[in-house]
C-alpha positions in Angstrom: 11.8 242.1 148.1 15.6 243.3 147.5 17.2 241.5 144.2 20.6 240.1 144.7 23.2 241.5 141.9 25.8 238.4 141.1 27.5 240.2 139.0 27.8 244.2 138.5 26.9 246.0 135.3 30.3 247.2 134.5 31.4 243.8 134.5 28.6 242.4 132.5 29.9 241.6 128.9 28.7 243.3 126.1 26.7 240.7 124.3 23.5 240.6 125.5 22.5 238.1 128.3 21.7 234.8 127.2 19.1 234.1 129.5 17.8 237.4 129.3 17.4 237.1 125.7 15.9 233.6 126.2 13.5 234.9 128.8 13.3 238.1 127.8 9.6 237.8 127.0 8.9 236.5 130.4 9.7 239.7 131.9 11.0 238.5 135.3 12.7 240.2 138.1 15.7 240.1 139.6 14.2 237.6 142.4 12.6 235.3 140.0 15.7 235.0 137.8 17.2 233.6 141.0 15.3 230.7 141.2 15.1 230.3 137.6 18.8 229.7 137.8 18.5 227.2 140.8 16.4 225.4 138.7 18.4 224.9 136.1 21.2 224.2 138.0 19.4 221.3 139.5 18.5 220.1 136.1 22.0 220.1 135.2 22.8 217.8 138.2 20.0 215.6 137.4 21.4 215.4 133.5 25.1 214.9 134.9 24.0 212.1 137.3 22.0 210.6 134.4 24.8 210.8 132.2 27.0 208.8 134.5 24.4 206.3 135.4 23.8 205.4 131.6 27.5 205.3 131.2 27.9 202.7 134.0 24.9 200.7 132.8 26.5 200.5 129.3 30.0 199.1 131.2 27.7 196.8 133.3 26.3 195.8 130.2 29.4 195.1 128.2 30.9 193.1 130.7 28.3 190.9 131.4 28.0 190.2 127.7 31.7 189.3 127.5 31.4 187.1 130.3 28.3 185.0 128.7 30.4 184.9 125.5 33.5 183.6 127.2 31.0 180.9 129.0 29.8 180.4 126.1 33.1 179.7 124.3 34.1 177.6 127.1 31.1 175.2 126.9 31.5 174.9 123.0 35.4 173.7 123.5 34.1 171.4 126.1 31.7 170.0 123.5 34.1 170.0 120.8 36.6 167.9 123.1 33.9 165.8 124.2 32.8 165.0 120.8 36.5 164.3 119.7 37.7 162.3 122.3 34.7 160.0 122.5 34.0 159.6 118.9 30.3 159.9 119.7 27.9 162.4 117.3 25.4 164.5 118.7 22.0 163.9 116.9 18.5 166.6 117.2 15.7 165.0 115.9 12.8 167.2 114.8 10.0 164.9 114.7 7.5 167.5 113.8 9.4 168.6 110.6 11.5 165.1 110.1 14.7 167.5 110.2 17.9 166.1 111.9 20.4 168.2 113.0 24.0 166.3 113.6 27.2 167.5 115.3 30.5 165.7 115.4 34.3 166.2 115.1 36.6 165.4 112.3 38.0 161.8 113.6 41.3 162.3 111.7 42.4 165.3 114.1 44.8 164.6 115.9 45.7 168.1 117.7 42.8 169.5 120.2 43.8 172.6 119.0 42.6 171.8 115.6 39.7 170.0 116.2 37.0 171.2 114.2 32.8 170.8 114.7 30.8 169.8 111.7 27.4 170.3 111.4 24.6 169.3 109.3 21.3 169.8 108.6 18.9 167.2 107.0 16.7 164.4 106.6 17.1 161.0 108.7 20.0 159.2 107.3 18.4 155.7 105.5 18.5 152.9 107.6 19.0 149.3 106.4 15.9 147.5 105.4 16.4 144.5 107.7 17.1 146.7 110.4 14.4 149.1 109.8 11.4 147.5 111.6 13.5 146.8 114.2 14.5 150.6 114.7 11.2 151.7 114.3 9.7 149.4 116.7 12.3 150.6 119.8 11.7 154.2 118.7 7.7 153.3 119.2 8.3 151.8 122.9 10.0 154.8 123.7 7.9 157.4 122.3 5.1 156.0 124.4 7.1 156.0 127.7 7.3 152.1 127.5 11.0 152.7 127.8 13.4 155.8 129.3 15.7 155.8 126.5 15.7 154.7 122.9 18.7 152.3 122.4 19.3 150.9 119.0 22.3 149.2 117.1 21.5 149.3 113.4 22.9 150.0 109.9 22.8 153.4 108.5 23.9 155.2 105.1 25.5 158.1 107.0 27.4 159.7 104.2 24.7 159.0 101.6 27.2 157.0 99.5 25.8 153.4 100.1 28.4 152.7 102.4 26.1 151.2 105.1 27.9 151.4 108.7 27.1 150.1 111.8 26.0 152.8 114.9 24.8 152.3 118.2 22.5 155.4 119.3 21.1 156.5 122.3 18.9 159.2 123.2 15.4 160.4 124.8 12.3 162.8 124.0 13.9 166.3 124.8 10.5 168.4 124.1 7.1 168.0 124.1 4.0 170.2 122.8 1.2 171.1 124.8 -0.8 168.1 124.9 2.4 166.1 126.1 3.2 164.8 122.4 6.9 164.3 121.9 8.0 167.0 119.4 12.1 166.8 119.8 14.1 163.8 120.2 17.9 164.2 121.0 21.0 161.7 121.8 24.5 160.5 120.7 25.2 158.0 118.1 28.6 156.1 117.7 30.6 154.6 114.4 30.7 150.5 116.0 31.4 149.0 112.7 34.7 147.8 113.8 33.4 147.1 117.2 30.9 144.9 115.0 33.3 143.6 112.6 35.5 142.6 115.8 33.0 141.1 117.8 31.7 138.8 114.5 35.2 137.7 114.0 35.6 137.3 117.8 31.8 135.1 117.6 33.5 133.1 114.8 36.6 132.2 116.6 34.6 131.4 119.6 32.5 129.1 117.9 35.7 127.7 115.8 37.5 127.2 119.0 34.2 125.3 120.8 33.9 123.0 117.6 37.2 122.1 116.9 38.3 118.8 117.4 41.4 119.5 118.3 42.1 119.9 122.2 43.2 123.7 122.7 44.5 124.9 126.0 45.6 128.6 127.3 48.7 128.5 129.6 49.8 131.6 131.7 53.5 132.6 131.7 54.2 129.4 134.2 52.6 126.9 132.3 49.4 126.7 134.4 45.9 126.1 133.0 43.8 129.3 132.4 41.0 127.8 130.0 40.4 125.4 127.5 37.9 124.3 124.9 35.2 121.6 125.2 37.5 119.3 122.9 40.3 119.2 125.8 38.0 118.4 128.4 36.6 115.7 126.0 40.0 113.8 125.2 41.5 114.4 128.3 39.0 114.2 131.0 39.6 116.9 132.9 37.2 120.1 133.5 37.4 123.1 135.8 39.4 121.1 138.4 42.4 121.7 135.7 42.4 125.3 136.1 45.5 126.8 137.8 47.4 123.3 138.0 50.6 122.8 135.7 50.8 121.3 132.7 52.6 118.6 134.0 49.5 117.3 135.1 49.5 115.3 131.9 52.8 113.5 132.3 53.0 110.3 130.8 54.3 107.0 132.5 55.9 106.3 129.1 59.7 107.0 128.8 59.9 109.7 125.5 62.6 112.5 125.1 60.1 115.5 126.4 57.2 115.2 129.0 54.3 117.9 128.6 55.6 119.3 132.5 59.4 120.1 130.4 57.9 121.6 127.5 58.4 125.3 129.5 62.0 124.5 129.7 62.6 123.3 126.2 60.8 125.9 124.2 62.6 128.0 122.0 63.1 131.8 122.2 60.2 132.4 119.5 58.4 130.4 122.2 56.7 128.4 119.3 57.1 124.0 119.5 55.8 121.3 117.9 56.2 118.0 118.2 54.4 114.2 118.8 54.4 113.7 122.8 52.6 111.2 125.0 50.2 112.0 127.7 47.9 110.6 130.5 44.4 111.5 130.5 42.6 111.8 133.9 41.6 107.6 133.5 45.3 106.9 133.1 44.8 106.1 129.6 47.7 107.1 127.5 46.9 109.2 124.4 49.6 110.2 121.8 49.3 114.2 121.0 50.7 115.9 118.1 51.2 119.3 120.1 52.0 122.7 118.7 52.4 125.8 121.1 51.9 129.3 119.9 52.9 132.6 122.1 50.2 135.4 122.9 52.4 138.8 123.5 51.3 141.8 125.4 52.1 145.3 124.0 55.5 145.4 125.4 56.4 142.3 123.2 56.8 139.7 126.7 54.8 136.3 127.0 52.0 136.3 128.6 50.1 133.3 127.4 50.6 130.3 125.8 48.2 128.5 123.2 48.4 124.7 123.0 46.8 122.7 120.7 46.6 118.9 121.1 46.1 117.1 118.3 44.9 112.9 119.6 47.0 111.0 116.8 46.5 107.6 119.1 44.2 106.2 116.3 45.9 107.7 113.5 49.4 106.1 114.4 48.0 102.9 115.4 46.6 103.0 112.0 49.5 104.0 110.1 51.4 100.9 111.8 48.6 98.7 110.7 49.0 100.0 107.2 53.1 99.6 107.6 52.7 96.2 108.8 49.8 95.3 106.1 52.0 97.3 103.4 55.1 94.5 104.7 53.0 91.6 106.2 51.1 89.1 104.8 47.4 89.7 106.2 46.4 85.9 106.2 49.3 84.1 108.0 51.0 87.4 109.3 54.6 86.3 107.9 56.1 89.1 105.7 55.4 89.7 102.3 57.1 89.8 98.9 58.0 93.4 99.6 59.7 93.0 103.2 61.4 89.3 101.8 63.2 91.4 99.0 64.1 94.1 101.7 65.6 91.5 104.1 66.9 89.3 101.4 68.6 92.4 100.5 70.2 93.1 103.7 71.2 89.6 104.3 73.1 89.8 100.8 74.9 92.5 101.7 75.9 91.5 105.3 76.7 88.4 103.4 79.1 90.0 101.1 80.8 91.9 103.7 81.5 88.8 105.9 82.0 86.6 102.9 79.6 84.0 104.3 77.1 82.1 102.6 73.7 82.3 102.2 70.3 80.1 101.1 67.2 80.3 99.7 64.4 78.0 100.0 61.1 78.1 97.9 58.7 76.0 99.3 55.2 75.1 97.1 52.7 73.0 99.0 52.0 70.1 96.7 48.1 70.1 95.1 47.2 73.0 97.5 44.7 74.1 94.3 42.6 70.8 94.9 42.0 71.9 98.7 41.0 75.2 97.7 38.4 73.4 94.7 37.2 71.0 97.1 37.0 72.8 100.3 36.7 76.2 99.6 39.2 79.3 100.2 37.8 79.6 103.8 39.0 76.1 104.5 42.2 76.8 102.7 42.9 79.9 104.4 42.8 78.1 107.4 45.1 75.4 106.4 47.4 77.9 104.9 47.7 79.6 108.6 48.8 75.9 110.1 51.1 75.4 107.1 52.7 78.6 107.8 53.4 78.3 111.4 54.4 74.5 110.8 57.4 76.2 108.2 58.2 78.7 110.8 58.5 76.6 113.7 60.8 73.7 111.9 63.1 77.0 110.5 62.6 78.7 113.9 62.3 82.8 114.9 66.3 83.9 113.5 65.5 83.0 109.9 63.0 85.0 107.9 60.1 82.8 106.1 57.9 84.9 104.0 54.7 84.2 102.3 54.9 85.2 98.7 51.6 84.3 97.4 48.9 81.6 97.2 50.8 78.6 98.8 54.3 79.6 98.2 56.9 80.4 101.0 60.1 81.6 101.1 62.9 80.8 103.6 65.8 83.1 103.8 68.8 81.2 105.7 71.7 83.6 106.5 75.2 82.0 107.1 73.9 78.8 105.5 76.0 76.6 103.3 74.3 73.8 101.1 74.4 70.8 103.6 72.7 72.4 106.4 70.3 74.2 103.5 69.5 70.5 102.5 69.2 69.6 106.4 66.5 72.5 106.8 64.5 71.7 103.7 64.1 67.9 104.9 63.2 69.4 108.5 60.5 71.1 106.7 59.3 68.0 105.2 58.9 66.0 107.7 57.3 69.1 109.7 54.4 68.3 107.3 54.1 64.3 107.9 51.2 65.0 110.6 47.9 65.9 108.8 46.9 69.6 109.1 44.0 69.9 111.2 41.5 72.5 109.7 38.0 72.3 111.5 36.5 70.2 114.4 38.7 66.7 113.9 39.0 67.7 110.3 42.6 67.0 109.0 44.2 67.1 105.7 47.5 65.8 104.5 49.8 68.0 102.7 53.4 67.7 101.4 55.6 70.5 100.4 57.9 70.7 97.5 61.4 72.9 98.0 63.9 74.5 95.5 67.2 75.5 97.1 69.7 78.5 95.6 72.9 79.6 97.4 74.6 82.9 97.6 77.1 83.3 95.9 77.4 80.3 94.2 74.2 80.7 92.0 73.5 84.1 92.1 74.2 87.9 93.5 70.8 89.1 93.2 67.8 88.7 95.4 65.8 88.4 92.5 68.1 85.8 90.7 68.2 83.7 94.0 64.8 83.5 94.3 63.7 82.5 91.0 66.5 79.9 90.6 65.1 78.4 93.7 61.7 78.7 92.0 63.2 76.8 89.5 64.7 73.9 91.8 61.3 73.6 93.4 59.6 72.7 90.0 62.0 70.1 89.9 61.2 68.6 92.9 57.4 68.4 92.1 58.6 66.6 89.0 60.9 64.3 90.8 57.4 63.4 92.7 56.5 66.1 95.0 57.6 65.7 98.7 61.3 66.1 98.2 63.7 69.1 97.6 65.9 70.1 95.0 69.3 72.2 94.5 69.5 74.8 91.6 71.7 73.7 89.0 72.1 75.5 85.4 70.6 72.6 83.7 67.4 73.1 85.2 66.8 76.4 83.4 66.7 74.5 80.5 64.2 72.2 82.1 62.3 75.0 83.3 61.6 76.6 79.3 61.0 72.7 78.2 58.2 72.7 81.1 57.3 76.0 79.8 57.4 74.8 75.8 55.5 71.7 77.0 52.6 73.3 78.6 52.2 75.6 75.7 52.1 72.2 73.4 50.1 70.2 75.9 47.2 72.9 75.5 46.6 71.9 71.9 46.9 68.2 72.3 43.0 67.1 71.7 42.6 69.4 68.7 46.0 67.9 66.9 45.1 64.5 67.9 48.4 63.8 69.9 47.0 61.9 72.9 46.3 58.0 72.8 45.5 55.1 75.2 47.5 52.3 76.4 45.7 49.5 78.3 47.6 47.2 80.7 45.6 43.6 81.4 44.9 42.5 84.8 45.2 38.9 85.7 42.7 36.9 88.3 44.8 34.6 90.3 41.7 32.6 91.1 40.6 32.3 87.3 43.5 32.7 86.1 42.8 34.7 83.1 42.2 38.4 82.4 39.2 40.1 83.4 40.1 43.7 82.9 42.4 46.2 82.0 43.7 49.6 83.3 43.5 52.3 80.8 47.0 54.5 80.7 47.4 57.7 79.1 49.7 58.5 76.4 51.4 61.6 74.4 53.3 61.5 71.1 54.3 64.9 70.4 55.8 65.7 67.0 57.8 68.3 68.9 59.0 66.5 71.4 58.4 62.6 70.8 57.3 60.5 73.3 56.6 62.2 76.7 56.4 60.1 79.9 53.0 60.2 81.8 54.9 61.2 85.1 55.9 64.4 83.1 52.9 65.7 81.2 50.2 64.7 83.6 51.4 66.7 86.5 51.6 69.8 84.0 48.2 68.8 82.9 46.8 69.1 86.5 48.7 72.3 87.5 47.1 74.2 84.2 43.7 72.8 84.3 43.8 70.9 81.2 43.7 67.7 82.8 39.7 67.9 83.0 39.2 68.1 79.2 41.8 65.8 78.9 40.4 63.3 81.7 37.2 63.5 80.3 38.8 62.3 76.8 40.5 59.5 78.2 37.4 58.5 79.8 35.5 58.7 76.7 38.0 56.5 74.5 38.3 53.7 77.4 34.8 53.5 77.3 34.4 53.3 73.5 37.6 50.6 73.7 35.6 48.5 75.9 32.3 48.7 74.4 34.3 47.7 70.8 35.6 44.8 72.8 32.4 43.7 73.6 31.1 43.9 70.2 34.1 41.2 69.6 33.1 38.9 72.3 34.8 39.8 75.4 31.7 40.6 77.1 33.5 39.7 80.7 35.9 42.7 80.7 36.3 45.7 82.9 37.8 49.0 82.6 39.7 50.9 85.1 40.3 54.5 84.4 42.5 56.9 86.6 40.3 60.0 87.7 42.9 63.1 88.8 42.5 65.3 92.1 41.1 68.1 89.9 38.1 65.9 88.3 37.5 64.7 92.0 37.8 68.2 94.0 35.5 69.8 91.2 32.6 67.9 91.9 31.5 67.4 88.5 32.8 63.9 88.4 29.5 62.1 88.7 27.6 64.0 85.5 30.7 63.4 83.6 30.6 59.7 84.4 26.8 59.5 83.4 27.4 61.3 80.6 29.8 58.8 78.8 28.2 55.9 80.0 25.0 57.0 78.2 26.9 58.4 75.2 28.7 54.5 74.9 26.0 52.5 75.6 28.3 50.8 78.4 27.3 48.8 81.6 28.2 51.0 84.4 29.5 47.8 86.5 32.3 47.3 83.7 33.7 50.8 84.7 35.9 51.2 87.5 37.2 54.8 88.5 40.6 54.6 90.2 41.8 57.4 92.8 44.8 57.7 94.7 45.0 57.3 98.5 46.3 61.0 98.8 43.6 62.6 96.5 40.5 60.8 98.6 41.6 61.6 102.0 42.6 65.4 100.9 38.8 66.1 101.8 37.4 62.8 102.7 34.1 64.0 103.8 33.1 65.9 100.5 35.1 63.6 98.3 33.1 60.5 99.8 29.5 62.1 98.7 31.1 62.7 95.2 32.1 58.9 95.1 28.9 57.8 96.6 27.2 59.7 93.5 29.6 57.7 91.3 28.8 54.8 93.2 24.9 55.3 93.0 25.6 54.8 89.0 27.0 51.5 89.0 30.6 52.1 88.5 33.4 50.4 91.0 35.5 52.9 92.7 39.3 51.6 93.4 41.9 53.4 95.8 45.2 53.4 93.8 48.6 53.0 95.5 47.1 52.3 98.7 49.5 52.0 101.9 51.5 55.0 100.3 49.6 57.7 102.1 48.1 58.7 105.6 44.7 56.9 105.3 42.5 56.9 108.4 40.7 53.5 108.6 37.4 55.2 110.1 37.0 57.4 106.9 38.2 54.0 104.7 35.1 52.1 106.0 32.9 55.0 105.0 34.0 55.3 101.6 32.1 53.7 99.2 35.0 51.9 97.4 34.9 48.7 95.7 39.0 47.7 95.1 42.2 48.4 96.7 45.2 48.3 94.7 48.4 47.9 96.6 51.3 49.9 95.6 54.2 48.6 93.9 57.0 50.2 96.2 55.5 47.6 98.8 55.2 44.4 96.4 58.6 45.0 94.5 60.3 44.0 97.9 58.5 40.8 98.4 60.3 38.0 98.9 63.3 40.2 100.3 61.8 42.1 102.7 59.8 41.2 105.8 58.2 44.6 106.2 56.7 45.1 102.9 55.8 41.1 102.9 53.9 41.8 106.6 52.6 45.2 105.5 51.1 43.7 101.9 49.6 40.4 104.1 48.1 43.2 106.3 46.5 44.9 103.3 45.3 41.8 101.9 43.6 40.7 104.6 42.1 44.1 105.7 40.8 44.6 102.2 38.9 41.3 102.3 37.2 42.0 105.8 36.1 45.4 104.3 34.5 42.9 101.4 37.0 44.7 98.7 38.8 43.1 96.2 42.6 43.6 96.2 44.7 44.4 93.4 48.6 44.2 93.4 50.6 46.5 91.0 54.3 46.2 89.8 54.3 42.3 89.7 57.2 41.3 87.7 58.5 38.0 89.4 57.3 34.6 90.0 58.2 34.9 93.9 56.0 38.0 94.0 53.3 36.4 92.3 53.6 33.0 94.8 53.7 35.6 97.4 50.2 37.4 96.4 48.6 34.0 95.7 49.2 32.6 98.8 47.7 35.5 100.9 44.7 35.5 98.8 45.3 38.6 96.4 42.6 38.7 93.8 44.0 40.2 90.8 47.6 41.0 89.9 49.1 43.7 87.3 52.5 44.1 86.0 54.9 43.2 83.6 55.0 39.1 84.7 51.5 39.5 82.9 51.9 42.4 80.3 52.9 45.9 79.7 50.8 48.5 78.7 49.7 47.8 75.2 47.9 49.4 72.1 44.5 48.9 71.7 44.3 46.2 69.0 47.3 44.4 70.4 45.9 44.5 74.0 42.7 42.9 72.6 44.7 40.1 70.6 47.0 39.7 74.0 43.4 39.1 75.9 42.5 36.6 73.3 44.9 34.3 72.9 46.4 34.4 76.7 47.8 31.2 78.6 48.5 31.6 82.2 52.3 32.0 82.6 55.0 35.0 82.4 54.3 36.7 79.1 57.8 38.4 78.6 61.4 38.4 79.7 61.6 40.8 82.9 64.6 42.6 82.9 65.7 43.7 86.5 
């Protein structure tokens, strides 16, 4: 084989051939060297190709890592944004090691570019002890496969500072071991403390709204109903049918400044209004509401809803009206009371001052009304007072004020009225009480008024003074005999002061031994001898001198002192008669006056029995005298008291017969033994035919009832002659003898000879 020289020797460099040097030990020939060179070239090419491939692989590997890093970064950003935007926390819980991994974004960050994620490893945060049992039960249910998700709302101390926050946790098992046991849980959690608080407040508000007594309705901007609470339905009667209906559904039929349907147009700019308004229920009943409106704004500040709170004040207003009525009107009679009287009187005085016109005040007191209360009871007394109030109002007329001051006291205000008209009105009131007042089933009682009159501006210019002066005049009317009126005069003040002084002195008459008894003989016309006497009370005061019985006895009755004084008088009269009996006059009888109060109190029989027992006086020698008006004030009850007295054996006489309004039917049932004809009829015998007819009729009627008839006030022979001719049994008066002291009276009786005993001065 021939060798190929690739390069001439002269061209070879002087330095040794590296290949030759490297392979010199091989001792290769020229052809062999070519093969070696070719192998080396191939190896070089392979190395170059490998190097290029290695660089390409590294470049591809670097590009994949960058892409993967970019994807991981983008995913991390998405997670950060999701955690930040949602407010959720990511949690991953290792069940085997009890380690929790939490990931959350700072909620305070407002710029997405500033969002940072905070991660934390550690133990499970502490769960509130009240919530722990339920959380563990829900976790157990999920781990056992009974629920697809673990869901719970509970309190946790997330920041380990003892601050409990409410969280809502959701998660599920994400890893299991080879045996299928859960090893890892993952999920999200949200802080719902604010939501829970808001929900709790909303629930409280809802409960409060539903339990409110006030009706609450929500209206839209067109004032149509959107909703309401149960109280609204209960009060108005409307339920779901009111939804989307206008507020005018509640419009009232009453005339009032504002109807519910007009409320929208009347609202002020701020949308708030409050006031009172009548509304009509579904059934048509009218209800008075106190209404308050409150606007509910949207975010733009415009009205969207209106809340109406309706408070039913119908009963409250009615109660307030009743309270105002009670504050100004008497509950028993319905007349104005003292408060309203003074208001009206002040207004009347103001008008009288402006118009220069007179004004009159009448003060009315019902005579002996206390006796009615004592005998018939306060319930009956109240019925009689109502009837009396109506009589006064009817007599006066609706144009004048009639008020009840207290008890049985009434006041009348007469505007534009002078003295003559006031006196005429007073007499009209007195006449109105002439018929008896009914107080029950066919039961009647006779009442008479005493009236005092004061005039503006003659007597006073102030309301209190006018009433005080009218009151003073009324007491003068009582002192004048009752059933009359008196006009105030300045001299009455002195009389009033004297009356007060008398009352104070009267309280001590018994302990001072200032009382005494006088006795007026009664003559039997048939036997022409004195057969009895009437005991009469006398008061000789060291301070006031001799006080008339007409003055102090009414005062004693008004003050109640007559009970003790009457008991003293009865005992003194019985002792006197017993003394006379010891002196030889066994045939005399004793008549003692009994007051209305003694009769009304019902203790009269016990007092009489005790007195007879203590004085040893035979009961048939004692006669109790009562006036006709006293007996007829309450005939049913008085009849029982009188029967008890009659059962003791004492006699009973009706004094002043003919001056009252006796019912003959009642008179027939009363256990009386004697009728005494009043001196008013006896005084005109022989001069007045009417009095003669009345007197003759009384005598005949008394005898037909088997009663003894006694005439009082006999002062002339003519009167005596008439009475004797008509069969009168006994006479009493100055023709026989005046009232005498005890010893003088006995001497008179012992030495009496039939005929006039003293000169009568007409």
